[in-house]
DOLO-610396 format. One record per residue (C-alpha): residue in one letter; x, y, z. Coordinates in nm, 3 decimals. Each point is the difference from the previous one (the first is absolute). Layout:
<recs>
 residuo      px      py      pz
       a       X       Y       Z
...
</recs>
This chain:
<recs>
 residuo      px      py      pz
       m   0.394   3.230  -1.718
       t   0.210   0.252   0.190
       h   0.163  -0.104   0.326
       s   0.146   0.211   0.274
       k   0.370  -0.027   0.083
       n  -0.079  -0.183   0.323
       c  -0.216  -0.250  -0.187
       c   0.272  -0.072  -0.254
       d   0.269  -0.026   0.267
       s  -0.189  -0.281   0.174
       p   0.007  -0.357  -0.128
       s  -0.283  -0.098  -0.234
       v  -0.220  -0.288   0.107
       a   0.116  -0.206  -0.299
       a   0.366   0.063   0.089
       i  -0.064  -0.106   0.362
       v  -0.165  -0.324  -0.110
       t   0.269  -0.077  -0.258
       g   0.276   0.075   0.252
       a  -0.155  -0.232   0.257
       y  -0.021  -0.271  -0.267
       l   0.369   0.040  -0.086
       r   0.095  -0.016   0.367
       d  -0.211  -0.317   0.034
       l   0.178  -0.156  -0.301
       r   0.339   0.087   0.150
       h  -0.090  -0.144   0.340
       r  -0.126  -0.321  -0.159
       a   0.328  -0.028  -0.189
       g   0.187   0.034   0.330
       l   0.197   0.305  -0.119
       t   0.097   0.318   0.187
       l  -0.030   0.353  -0.134
       e   0.377   0.020  -0.026
       e   0.029  -0.325  -0.197
       v  -0.258   0.097  -0.260
       a   0.123   0.361  -0.025
       a   0.361  -0.109  -0.052
       s  -0.098  -0.238  -0.279
       l  -0.180   0.289  -0.174
       s   0.277   0.256   0.058
       i  -0.232   0.229   0.192
       s   0.006   0.110   0.361
       a  -0.198  -0.178   0.268
       s  -0.175   0.331   0.078
       t  -0.121   0.026  -0.362
       l  -0.143  -0.350   0.016
       s  -0.153   0.075   0.338
       r  -0.176   0.307  -0.147
       a  -0.141  -0.217  -0.279
       e  -0.132  -0.252   0.252
       r  -0.165   0.279   0.200
       g  -0.166   0.137  -0.314
       h   0.183   0.331  -0.016
       r  -0.015   0.168  -0.338
       t   0.365   0.106   0.026
       a   0.105  -0.355  -0.091
       r   0.088  -0.067  -0.364
       p  -0.312  -0.117  -0.187
       d   0.183  -0.304  -0.139
       i   0.109  -0.124   0.343
       p  -0.307  -0.223   0.057
       a   0.056  -0.185  -0.328
       i   0.374  -0.037   0.066
       v  -0.061  -0.133   0.351
       a  -0.269  -0.236  -0.129
       a   0.241  -0.143  -0.258
       r   0.264  -0.051   0.270
       l  -0.260  -0.190   0.204
       g  -0.103  -0.226  -0.285
       q  -0.310   0.189  -0.112
       r  -0.072   0.122  -0.354
       p   0.072   0.376  -0.022
       a  -0.269   0.057  -0.265
       a  -0.263  -0.163   0.220
       i   0.098   0.214   0.298
       m  -0.016   0.322  -0.202
       r  -0.337  -0.102  -0.145
       e  -0.132  -0.068   0.350
       m   0.132   0.337   0.119
       r  -0.185   0.176  -0.281
       s  -0.319  -0.193   0.076
       l   0.010   0.126   0.359
       h  -0.033   0.358  -0.125
       h  -0.325  -0.074  -0.181
       g  -0.261   0.267   0.063
       g   0.188   0.148   0.293
       d   0.224   0.280   0.117
       w   0.259   0.019   0.278
       h  -0.259  -0.110   0.255
       h  -0.195  -0.261  -0.195
       a   0.100  -0.319  -0.182
       v  -0.189  -0.297  -0.142
       d   0.189  -0.328  -0.037
       l  -0.097  -0.145  -0.338
       s   0.297  -0.235  -0.022
       g  -0.041  -0.373  -0.032
       r   0.128  -0.064   0.353
       p  -0.152   0.264   0.229
       l   0.022  -0.214   0.313
       e   0.378  -0.019  -0.019
       r   0.027   0.375   0.034
       l  -0.277   0.017   0.258
       r   0.174  -0.265   0.210
       a   0.331   0.186  -0.028
       v  -0.151   0.330   0.118
       q  -0.187  -0.164   0.288
       a   0.308  -0.192   0.110
       c   0.194   0.321   0.070
       a  -0.282   0.183   0.181
       r   0.077   0.085   0.362
       s  -0.372  -0.014   0.084
       a  -0.330  -0.041  -0.181
       r  -0.377   0.005   0.039
       v  -0.243  -0.205  -0.208
       w  -0.373   0.066  -0.035
       i  -0.217  -0.293  -0.112
       t  -0.375  -0.025  -0.064
       y  -0.074  -0.252  -0.272
       v   0.326  -0.056  -0.193
       w   0.319  -0.127   0.163
       p   0.334   0.155  -0.099
       a   0.244  -0.229  -0.180
       a   0.243  -0.023   0.293
       l  -0.273  -0.126   0.235
       t  -0.186  -0.229  -0.239
       s   0.028  -0.366   0.097
       p   0.115  -0.255  -0.261
       a  -0.342  -0.169   0.014
       e  -0.185   0.328  -0.055
       h   0.231   0.085  -0.289
       r  -0.072  -0.334  -0.167
       r  -0.375   0.047   0.053
       l   0.008   0.340  -0.172
       v   0.204  -0.129  -0.293
       d  -0.234  -0.296  -0.042
       a  -0.300   0.234   0.006
       y   0.143   0.199  -0.292
       k   0.081  -0.317  -0.192
       a  -0.354  -0.129   0.055
       m  -0.129   0.318  -0.165
       d   0.250  -0.054  -0.284
       v   0.155   0.336   0.086
       r   0.371   0.063   0.030
       p   0.090   0.086   0.362
       p   0.133   0.356   0.051
       a   0.373   0.049   0.047
       l  -0.038   0.000   0.378
       l  -0.128  -0.358  -0.016
       a   0.227  -0.124  -0.277
       g   0.168  -0.337   0.042
       h   0.339   0.154   0.080
       q  -0.125   0.107   0.344
       p   0.168  -0.216   0.264
       p  -0.176  -0.098   0.321
       p   0.032   0.275   0.262
       e   0.356   0.009   0.130
       d   0.146   0.166   0.304
       d   0.173   0.265  -0.211
       q  -0.325   0.107  -0.165
       l  -0.095   0.165   0.329
       p   0.149   0.331   0.114
       a   0.328  -0.030   0.185
       g  -0.134   0.217   0.283
       t  -0.322  -0.004   0.198
       l  -0.327  -0.065  -0.182
       t  -0.348   0.106   0.113
       v  -0.285  -0.183  -0.174
       l  -0.338   0.174   0.017
       i  -0.288  -0.233  -0.094
       e  -0.357   0.122  -0.038
       d  -0.217  -0.230   0.210
       s  -0.236  -0.074  -0.291
       l   0.270  -0.250  -0.106
       l  -0.055  -0.192   0.323
       a  -0.367  -0.047  -0.086
       r   0.058  -0.110  -0.361
       a  -0.006  -0.364  -0.101
       g   0.311  -0.137  -0.167
       q   0.249   0.215   0.192
       t   0.092  -0.247   0.275
       e   0.307  -0.144  -0.172
       q   0.134   0.345  -0.088
       l  -0.063   0.132   0.352
       a   0.182  -0.303   0.141
       h   0.298   0.080  -0.221
       v   0.016   0.362   0.117
       l  -0.052  -0.107   0.361
       a   0.299  -0.235  -0.032
       l   0.210   0.286  -0.139
       a  -0.111   0.225   0.286
       e   0.109  -0.259   0.254
       e   0.337  -0.061  -0.164
       r   0.106   0.342  -0.126
       r   0.010   0.366   0.105
       i  -0.363   0.045  -0.099
       t  -0.270   0.183   0.190
       l  -0.347  -0.116  -0.106
       r  -0.282   0.254   0.051
       v  -0.369  -0.050  -0.081
       v  -0.189   0.311  -0.116
       p  -0.384   0.014   0.039
       i  -0.178   0.050  -0.332
       q  -0.201   0.274   0.173
       a   0.315   0.214   0.000
       g  -0.073   0.069  -0.367
       i   0.360  -0.002  -0.122
       t  -0.002   0.073  -0.374
       v   0.364  -0.027  -0.111
       p   0.089  -0.242  -0.284
       a   0.067  -0.361   0.095
       p   0.237  -0.160   0.013
       l   0.206   0.306   0.088
       t   0.353  -0.031   0.136
       e   0.188   0.292   0.154
       l   0.377  -0.058  -0.015
       h   0.249   0.206   0.201
       l   0.328  -0.029  -0.189
       p   0.335   0.091   0.157
       h   0.130   0.237  -0.269
       s  -0.309   0.143  -0.167
       a  -0.352   0.127   0.045
       t  -0.276  -0.228   0.121
       l  -0.157  -0.202  -0.280
       h  -0.364  -0.098  -0.016
       v  -0.060  -0.312  -0.208
       t  -0.332  -0.119  -0.139
       e  -0.047  -0.340  -0.163
       d  -0.266  -0.082  -0.253
       h   0.079  -0.138  -0.345
       v   0.312   0.217   0.016
       v   0.220   0.135   0.279
       t  -0.018   0.377   0.046
       y   0.250   0.197   0.211
       l  -0.078   0.347   0.135
       s   0.186   0.248   0.217
       g   0.005   0.372   0.075
       p  -0.264   0.244   0.123
       d  -0.284  -0.155  -0.201
       t   0.010  -0.308   0.225
       r  -0.095   0.184   0.319
       w  -0.355  -0.133  -0.026
       l   0.133  -0.356  -0.014
       k   0.205   0.053   0.316
       t  -0.299   0.162   0.169
       g  -0.215  -0.302  -0.092
       l   0.254  -0.242   0.146
       d   0.033   0.212   0.314
       s  -0.380  -0.005   0.037
       a  -0.013  -0.378  -0.049
       e   0.267  -0.057   0.263
       a  -0.173   0.237   0.244
       a  -0.333  -0.182  -0.048
       a   0.150  -0.350   0.028
       l  -0.094  -0.230   0.284
       p   0.264  -0.048   0.270
       h   0.274  -0.230  -0.125
       q  -0.086  -0.296   0.223
       q  -0.373   0.026  -0.068
       g   0.058   0.000  -0.375
       l   0.246  -0.287   0.025
       d  -0.248  -0.204   0.204
       a  -0.272   0.067  -0.260
       v   0.220  -0.121  -0.286
       r   0.101  -0.312   0.197
       r  -0.365  -0.081   0.073
       v  -0.105   0.044  -0.364
       v   0.287  -0.224  -0.110
       a  -0.110  -0.262   0.251
       d  -0.379   0.023  -0.034
       g  -0.073   0.182  -0.326
       p  -0.154   0.339  -0.087
       r  -0.305  -0.046   0.224
       a   0.228   0.033   0.302
       y   0.028   0.378  -0.050
       d  -0.284   0.252   0.009
       i   0.089   0.308  -0.208
       t  -0.299   0.188   0.142
       t   0.133  -0.003   0.356
       q   0.369  -0.068  -0.078
       r   0.004  -0.288   0.242
       i   0.072  -0.372  -0.001
       c  -0.316  -0.208   0.012
       s  -0.034  -0.258   0.273
       e  -0.033  -0.371  -0.064
       t  -0.371   0.010   0.088
       e  -0.068   0.286  -0.243
       f   0.128  -0.182  -0.306
       g  -0.005  -0.359   0.123
</recs>
C-alpha cells in the first residue's frame, strides 16, 4: 500500500496505542521521563516522542523502555506487531493477549471522550457483576471467553475511564430491557461521582454506528475511534468521519440531560417498565403499578 508523505509523517494508530501503554507503565512505576531516559542514555525528548507514538523514535525504544520498567521486551515487541494486524496508519486491531491494558492506557490519557452504547457495554463501564455474569455465561456454554472477558480483567477502576470529560450516550432500548438494572445502576453511580454526562438517545433516532463505540480525543495525536467486540479495533483519519457524524447525530437527538438522568434513576429504582420507549417518558406509578 502506498501512503502519502502526510500520512507517513503522522503517528500510526498502533504507535499511538503502544506509546500510551509505555507512558502508563512509566507512570505506574512512579518514574519521570528524565529518569527513564537517563537510564537508557537517550534524551527525554526522544522518549517523549516514543510515548506520543511518533515514528521518528527509534523502533527499539519501546522494548528498551519496557525492560527498564520490568516488562519482557520480546512480549512488548510481539504485542506491537499484533497491533498492526490487518491495518495501515489509520487502522489497528489488538490481537495481543492483554488488549484491555492498552485500551485502559489510551483511555486514561484522553482529554475527552464520547461513548455510544446500545446492547453491549464497553469494558471501562462494565460493572464487576456484569463482567462475572458474562464470563459465567461463556463457561456454561463450555466456550472460552474472548480476550475482552478474560480473567485478567480487573474490576472497573478509576483510571480505566478517560482523564477528561466523558459523555455517555445510551440508546433508550437499554432502559426497557430486562437484566440491565444492575449495569445501569453502576453507570448512574459513575455519572454522579465523576465528570460524566449521561444522555439517553431515543431508539427512533435510528443511529446505526457500531456499539460500543468510543471516541477518544488524545492530547498529542488524532482522534481515535475504538470499537470493542471479541477484539479491540482502533481507527483514525478521514475514513472515520461517518463515525463522528453518527455520534454527533446521537448527541443531537438525545433527551435533555436531566430528563435522561431521571429516566435512568427511575428504571434503576422501579425496573424497565418505568420507561416507555414509545413516548420517551417516565411512566407514572398508576400506569405500571
